[in-house]
Structure formats: structure tokens, C-alpha cells
PDB file with SEQRES, HELIX, SHEET and CRYST1 records, atoms N, CA, C and O in Angstrom:
SEQRES   1 A   46  UNK UNK UNK UNK UNK UNK UNK UNK UNK UNK UNK UNK UNK          
SEQRES   2 A   46  UNK UNK UNK UNK UNK UNK UNK UNK UNK UNK UNK UNK UNK          
SEQRES   3 A   46  UNK UNK UNK UNK UNK UNK UNK UNK UNK UNK UNK UNK UNK          
SEQRES   4 A   46  UNK UNK UNK UNK UNK UNK UNK                                  
SHEET    1 AA1 3 UNK A  12  UNK A  15  0                                        
SHEET    2 AA1 3 UNK A   2  UNK A   6 -1                                        
SHEET    3 AA1 3 UNK A  32  UNK A  34 -1                                        
CRYST1    1.000    1.000    1.000  90.00  90.00  90.00 P 1           1          
ATOM      1  N   UNK A   1     -77.285  24.112  -8.922  1.00  0.00           N  
ATOM      2  CA  UNK A   1     -77.871  22.788  -9.217  1.00  0.00           C  
ATOM      3  C   UNK A   1     -78.706  22.171  -8.032  1.00  0.00           C  
ATOM      4  O   UNK A   1     -78.270  22.117  -6.882  1.00  0.00           O  
ATOM      5  N   UNK A   2     -79.801  21.763  -8.370  1.00  0.00           N  
ATOM      6  CA  UNK A   2     -80.744  21.278  -7.341  1.00  0.00           C  
ATOM      7  C   UNK A   2     -81.446  20.087  -7.833  1.00  0.00           C  
ATOM      8  O   UNK A   2     -81.522  19.847  -9.038  1.00  0.00           O  
ATOM      9  N   UNK A   3     -81.983  19.304  -6.891  1.00  0.00           N  
ATOM     10  CA  UNK A   3     -82.838  18.098  -7.148  1.00  0.00           C  
ATOM     11  C   UNK A   3     -84.262  18.383  -6.853  1.00  0.00           C  
ATOM     12  O   UNK A   3     -84.618  18.838  -5.766  1.00  0.00           O  
ATOM     13  N   UNK A   4     -85.091  18.109  -7.848  1.00  0.00           N  
ATOM     14  CA  UNK A   4     -86.421  18.388  -7.853  1.00  0.00           C  
ATOM     15  C   UNK A   4     -87.264  17.207  -8.132  1.00  0.00           C  
ATOM     16  O   UNK A   4     -86.749  16.287  -8.768  1.00  0.00           O  
ATOM     17  N   UNK A   5     -88.614  17.097  -7.701  1.00  0.00           N  
ATOM     18  CA  UNK A   5     -89.415  16.023  -8.122  1.00  0.00           C  
ATOM     19  C   UNK A   5     -90.678  16.675  -8.762  1.00  0.00           C  
ATOM     20  O   UNK A   5     -91.314  17.597  -8.251  1.00  0.00           O  
ATOM     21  N   UNK A   6     -90.965  16.047  -9.996  1.00  0.00           N  
ATOM     22  CA  UNK A   6     -92.196  16.469 -10.635  1.00  0.00           C  
ATOM     23  C   UNK A   6     -93.466  16.190  -9.974  1.00  0.00           C  
ATOM     24  O   UNK A   6     -93.708  15.043  -9.599  1.00  0.00           O  
ATOM     25  N   UNK A   7     -94.331  17.180  -9.793  1.00  0.00           N  
ATOM     26  CA  UNK A   7     -95.499  16.942  -9.012  1.00  0.00           C  
ATOM     27  C   UNK A   7     -96.456  16.088  -9.743  1.00  0.00           C  
ATOM     28  O   UNK A   7     -97.263  15.461  -9.056  1.00  0.00           O  
ATOM     29  N   UNK A   8     -96.494  15.967 -10.995  1.00  0.00           N  
ATOM     30  CA  UNK A   8     -97.409  15.138 -11.771  1.00  0.00           C  
ATOM     31  C   UNK A   8     -96.885  13.719 -11.932  1.00  0.00           C  
ATOM     32  O   UNK A   8     -97.577  12.799 -11.497  1.00  0.00           O  
ATOM     33  N   UNK A   9     -95.752  13.472 -12.505  1.00  0.00           N  
ATOM     34  CA  UNK A   9     -95.277  12.100 -12.773  1.00  0.00           C  
ATOM     35  C   UNK A   9     -94.369  11.614 -11.651  1.00  0.00           C  
ATOM     36  O   UNK A   9     -94.096  10.414 -11.624  1.00  0.00           O  
ATOM     37  N   UNK A  10     -93.866  12.444 -10.707  1.00  0.00           N  
ATOM     38  CA  UNK A  10     -93.084  11.890  -9.619  1.00  0.00           C  
ATOM     39  C   UNK A  10     -91.624  11.584  -9.934  1.00  0.00           C  
ATOM     40  O   UNK A  10     -90.891  11.071  -9.089  1.00  0.00           O  
ATOM     41  N   UNK A  11     -91.220  11.894 -11.125  1.00  0.00           N  
ATOM     42  CA  UNK A  11     -89.700  11.604 -11.638  1.00  0.00           C  
ATOM     43  C   UNK A  11     -88.820  12.599 -10.963  1.00  0.00           C  
ATOM     44  O   UNK A  11     -89.231  13.716 -10.644  1.00  0.00           O  
ATOM     45  N   UNK A  12     -87.606  12.182 -10.748  1.00  0.00           N  
ATOM     46  CA  UNK A  12     -86.622  13.056 -10.168  1.00  0.00           C  
ATOM     47  C   UNK A  12     -85.829  13.860 -11.235  1.00  0.00           C  
ATOM     48  O   UNK A  12     -85.365  13.322 -12.240  1.00  0.00           O  
ATOM     49  N   UNK A  13     -85.710  15.111 -10.968  1.00  0.00           N  
ATOM     50  CA  UNK A  13     -85.212  16.020 -12.043  1.00  0.00           C  
ATOM     51  C   UNK A  13     -83.980  16.752 -11.406  1.00  0.00           C  
ATOM     52  O   UNK A  13     -84.119  17.368 -10.350  1.00  0.00           O  
ATOM     53  N   UNK A  14     -82.900  16.689 -11.985  1.00  0.00           N  
ATOM     54  CA  UNK A  14     -81.665  17.509 -11.563  1.00  0.00           C  
ATOM     55  C   UNK A  14     -81.457  18.627 -12.475  1.00  0.00           C  
ATOM     56  O   UNK A  14     -81.154  18.400 -13.646  1.00  0.00           O  
ATOM     57  N   UNK A  15     -81.599  19.854 -12.022  1.00  0.00           N  
ATOM     58  CA  UNK A  15     -81.477  21.001 -12.962  1.00  0.00           C  
ATOM     59  C   UNK A  15     -81.149  22.242 -12.102  1.00  0.00           C  
ATOM     60  O   UNK A  15     -81.358  22.293 -10.890  1.00  0.00           O  
ATOM     61  N   UNK A  16     -80.597  23.269 -12.867  1.00  0.00           N  
ATOM     62  CA  UNK A  16     -80.255  24.532 -12.307  1.00  0.00           C  
ATOM     63  C   UNK A  16     -81.317  25.511 -12.705  1.00  0.00           C  
ATOM     64  O   UNK A  16     -81.325  25.933 -13.861  1.00  0.00           O  
ATOM     65  N   UNK A  17     -82.153  25.877 -11.895  1.00  0.00           N  
ATOM     66  CA  UNK A  17     -83.262  26.703 -12.252  1.00  0.00           C  
ATOM     67  C   UNK A  17     -82.931  28.075 -12.737  1.00  0.00           C  
ATOM     68  O   UNK A  17     -83.706  28.706 -13.456  1.00  0.00           O  
ATOM     69  N   UNK A  18     -81.717  28.558 -12.320  1.00  0.00           N  
ATOM     70  CA  UNK A  18     -81.220  29.809 -12.804  1.00  0.00           C  
ATOM     71  C   UNK A  18     -81.169  29.909 -14.315  1.00  0.00           C  
ATOM     72  O   UNK A  18     -81.490  30.945 -14.899  1.00  0.00           O  
ATOM     73  N   UNK A  19     -80.719  28.706 -14.997  1.00  0.00           N  
ATOM     74  CA  UNK A  19     -80.403  28.879 -16.376  1.00  0.00           C  
ATOM     75  C   UNK A  19     -81.391  28.029 -17.267  1.00  0.00           C  
ATOM     76  O   UNK A  19     -81.373  28.148 -18.492  1.00  0.00           O  
ATOM     77  N   UNK A  20     -82.167  27.253 -16.682  1.00  0.00           N  
ATOM     78  CA  UNK A  20     -83.095  26.355 -17.401  1.00  0.00           C  
ATOM     79  C   UNK A  20     -84.474  26.810 -17.088  1.00  0.00           C  
ATOM     80  O   UNK A  20     -84.678  27.373 -16.013  1.00  0.00           O  
ATOM     81  N   UNK A  21     -85.507  26.599 -17.996  1.00  0.00           N  
ATOM     82  CA  UNK A  21     -86.825  26.870 -17.812  1.00  0.00           C  
ATOM     83  C   UNK A  21     -87.430  25.807 -16.808  1.00  0.00           C  
ATOM     84  O   UNK A  21     -86.925  24.688 -16.722  1.00  0.00           O  
ATOM     85  N   UNK A  22     -88.457  26.158 -16.098  1.00  0.00           N  
ATOM     86  CA  UNK A  22     -89.055  25.376 -15.104  1.00  0.00           C  
ATOM     87  C   UNK A  22     -90.136  24.432 -15.809  1.00  0.00           C  
ATOM     88  O   UNK A  22     -91.314  24.765 -15.937  1.00  0.00           O  
ATOM     89  N   UNK A  23     -89.611  23.225 -16.249  1.00  0.00           N  
ATOM     90  CA  UNK A  23     -90.508  22.255 -16.794  1.00  0.00           C  
ATOM     91  C   UNK A  23     -89.966  20.938 -16.683  1.00  0.00           C  
ATOM     92  O   UNK A  23     -88.754  20.800 -16.845  1.00  0.00           O  
ATOM     93  N   UNK A  24     -90.729  19.888 -16.415  1.00  0.00           N  
ATOM     94  CA  UNK A  24     -90.224  18.504 -16.221  1.00  0.00           C  
ATOM     95  C   UNK A  24     -89.969  17.957 -17.727  1.00  0.00           C  
ATOM     96  O   UNK A  24     -90.791  17.964 -18.643  1.00  0.00           O  
ATOM     97  N   UNK A  25     -88.688  17.499 -17.762  1.00  0.00           N  
ATOM     98  CA  UNK A  25     -88.235  17.134 -19.207  1.00  0.00           C  
ATOM     99  C   UNK A  25     -88.948  15.774 -19.562  1.00  0.00           C  
ATOM    100  O   UNK A  25     -88.848  15.389 -20.727  1.00  0.00           O  
ATOM    101  N   UNK A  26     -89.632  15.041 -18.696  1.00  0.00           N  
ATOM    102  CA  UNK A  26     -90.313  13.777 -18.967  1.00  0.00           C  
ATOM    103  C   UNK A  26     -91.849  14.026 -19.456  1.00  0.00           C  
ATOM    104  O   UNK A  26     -92.314  13.521 -20.478  1.00  0.00           O  
ATOM    105  N   UNK A  27     -92.520  14.829 -18.624  1.00  0.00           N  
ATOM    106  CA  UNK A  27     -93.954  15.052 -18.976  1.00  0.00           C  
ATOM    107  C   UNK A  27     -94.340  16.466 -19.320  1.00  0.00           C  
ATOM    108  O   UNK A  27     -95.488  16.702 -19.697  1.00  0.00           O  
ATOM    109  N   UNK A  28     -93.461  17.395 -19.211  1.00  0.00           N  
ATOM    110  CA  UNK A  28     -93.642  18.784 -19.513  1.00  0.00           C  
ATOM    111  C   UNK A  28     -94.508  19.607 -18.506  1.00  0.00           C  
ATOM    112  O   UNK A  28     -94.970  20.710 -18.795  1.00  0.00           O  
ATOM    113  N   UNK A  29     -94.683  19.023 -17.372  1.00  0.00           N  
ATOM    114  CA  UNK A  29     -95.529  19.793 -16.320  1.00  0.00           C  
ATOM    115  C   UNK A  29     -94.671  20.833 -15.740  1.00  0.00           C  
ATOM    116  O   UNK A  29     -93.446  20.716 -15.754  1.00  0.00           O  
ATOM    117  N   UNK A  30     -95.300  21.893 -15.205  1.00  0.00           N  
ATOM    118  CA  UNK A  30     -94.562  23.102 -14.838  1.00  0.00           C  
ATOM    119  C   UNK A  30     -94.337  23.179 -13.295  1.00  0.00           C  
ATOM    120  O   UNK A  30     -93.680  24.117 -12.844  1.00  0.00           O  
ATOM    121  N   UNK A  31     -94.847  22.249 -12.489  1.00  0.00           N  
ATOM    122  CA  UNK A  31     -94.780  22.453 -11.066  1.00  0.00           C  
ATOM    123  C   UNK A  31     -93.666  21.358 -10.670  1.00  0.00           C  
ATOM    124  O   UNK A  31     -93.798  20.165 -10.945  1.00  0.00           O  
ATOM    125  N   UNK A  32     -92.559  21.892  -9.997  1.00  0.00           N  
ATOM    126  CA  UNK A  32     -91.464  21.028  -9.546  1.00  0.00           C  
ATOM    127  C   UNK A  32     -91.378  21.342  -8.029  1.00  0.00           C  
ATOM    128  O   UNK A  32     -91.427  22.491  -7.591  1.00  0.00           O  
ATOM    129  N   UNK A  33     -91.249  20.245  -7.269  1.00  0.00           N  
ATOM    130  CA  UNK A  33     -91.048  20.257  -5.782  1.00  0.00           C  
ATOM    131  C   UNK A  33     -89.577  20.060  -5.375  1.00  0.00           C  
ATOM    132  O   UNK A  33     -88.913  19.131  -5.835  1.00  0.00           O  
ATOM    133  N   UNK A  34     -89.126  20.880  -4.573  1.00  0.00           N  
ATOM    134  CA  UNK A  34     -87.683  20.802  -4.078  1.00  0.00           C  
ATOM    135  C   UNK A  34     -87.596  19.578  -3.141  1.00  0.00           C  
ATOM    136  O   UNK A  34     -88.348  19.459  -2.173  1.00  0.00           O  
ATOM    137  N   UNK A  35     -86.723  18.744  -3.441  1.00  0.00           N  
ATOM    138  CA  UNK A  35     -86.444  17.502  -2.595  1.00  0.00           C  
ATOM    139  C   UNK A  35     -85.556  17.925  -1.430  1.00  0.00           C  
ATOM    140  O   UNK A  35     -84.517  18.569  -1.569  1.00  0.00           O  
ATOM    141  N   UNK A  36     -86.029  17.528  -0.333  1.00  0.00           N  
ATOM    142  CA  UNK A  36     -85.162  17.895   0.882  1.00  0.00           C  
ATOM    143  C   UNK A  36     -84.775  16.572   1.615  1.00  0.00           C  
ATOM    144  O   UNK A  36     -85.431  15.539   1.480  1.00  0.00           O  
ATOM    145  N   UNK A  37     -83.672  16.672   2.396  1.00  0.00           N  
ATOM    146  CA  UNK A  37     -83.274  15.506   3.077  1.00  0.00           C  
ATOM    147  C   UNK A  37     -84.259  15.235   4.391  1.00  0.00           C  
ATOM    148  O   UNK A  37     -84.641  16.154   5.114  1.00  0.00           O  
ATOM    149  N   UNK A  38     -84.566  14.026   4.566  1.00  0.00           N  
ATOM    150  CA  UNK A  38     -85.515  13.760   5.664  1.00  0.00           C  
ATOM    151  C   UNK A  38     -84.854  14.057   7.041  1.00  0.00           C  
ATOM    152  O   UNK A  38     -83.872  13.424   7.429  1.00  0.00           O  
ATOM    153  N   UNK A  39     -85.431  15.038   7.751  1.00  0.00           N  
ATOM    154  CA  UNK A  39     -84.921  15.357   9.061  1.00  0.00           C  
ATOM    155  C   UNK A  39     -85.892  15.094  10.165  1.00  0.00           C  
ATOM    156  O   UNK A  39     -87.088  15.224   9.904  1.00  0.00           O  
ATOM    157  N   UNK A  40     -85.563  14.777  11.239  1.00  0.00           N  
ATOM    158  CA  UNK A  40     -86.482  14.559  12.322  1.00  0.00           C  
ATOM    159  C   UNK A  40     -86.299  15.675  13.331  1.00  0.00           C  
ATOM    160  O   UNK A  40     -85.191  15.793  13.854  1.00  0.00           O  
ATOM    161  N   UNK A  41     -87.306  16.525  13.664  1.00  0.00           N  
ATOM    162  CA  UNK A  41     -87.169  17.617  14.563  1.00  0.00           C  
ATOM    163  C   UNK A  41     -87.743  17.075  15.989  1.00  0.00           C  
ATOM    164  O   UNK A  41     -88.805  16.461  16.096  1.00  0.00           O  
ATOM    165  N   UNK A  42     -86.988  17.357  16.921  1.00  0.00           N  
ATOM    166  CA  UNK A  42     -87.512  17.044  18.288  1.00  0.00           C  
ATOM    167  C   UNK A  42     -87.945  18.382  18.992  1.00  0.00           C  
ATOM    168  O   UNK A  42     -87.218  19.375  18.954  1.00  0.00           O  
ATOM    169  N   UNK A  43     -88.947  18.372  19.524  1.00  0.00           N  
ATOM    170  CA  UNK A  43     -89.472  19.584  20.307  1.00  0.00           C  
ATOM    171  C   UNK A  43     -89.722  19.310  21.789  1.00  0.00           C  
ATOM    172  O   UNK A  43     -90.307  18.290  22.151  1.00  0.00           O  
ATOM    173  N   UNK A  44     -89.269  20.238  22.645  1.00  0.00           N  
ATOM    174  CA  UNK A  44     -89.566  20.083  24.070  1.00  0.00           C  
ATOM    175  C   UNK A  44     -91.030  20.497  24.395  1.00  0.00           C  
ATOM    176  O   UNK A  44     -91.510  21.561  24.006  1.00  0.00           O  
ATOM    177  N   UNK A  45     -91.699  19.587  25.132  1.00  0.00           N  
ATOM    178  CA  UNK A  45     -93.025  19.875  25.532  1.00  0.00           C  
ATOM    179  C   UNK A  45     -93.061  20.716  26.767  1.00  0.00           C  
ATOM    180  O   UNK A  45     -92.372  20.406  27.740  1.00  0.00           O  
ATOM    181  N   UNK A  46     -93.842  21.778  26.768  1.00  0.00           N  
ATOM    182  CA  UNK A  46     -93.744  22.671  28.001  1.00  0.00           C  
ATOM    183  C   UNK A  46     -94.782  22.231  29.026  1.00  0.00           C  
ATOM    184  O   UNK A  46     -94.875  22.821  30.102  1.00  0.00           O  
TER     185      UNK A  46                                                      
END                                                                             
């Protein structure tokens, strides 16, 4: 089970892509973007 965001309408979609077809249930668009936790990366300058 994962949380995705529809690329077209921006609605949040919770689904398991192994068993369901890849389509937004609200608008029918086929492109979903995986939502990730906001993380801050710190890099050392050389």
C-alpha cells in the first residue's frame, strides 16, 4: 500500500499498485507520483 498524488488533479490516492490498475479514481488520469516524506539533506562542501 502506498500513497500517491495524481499529476493532473493533485488529489491524494492511497492504493496498492500490485493489485489495482494505475489510474486516478477522481479524474481517470494515468500518471501518479509517489509521495515521499520531506527530508533535508546536508552535504559537506569540499
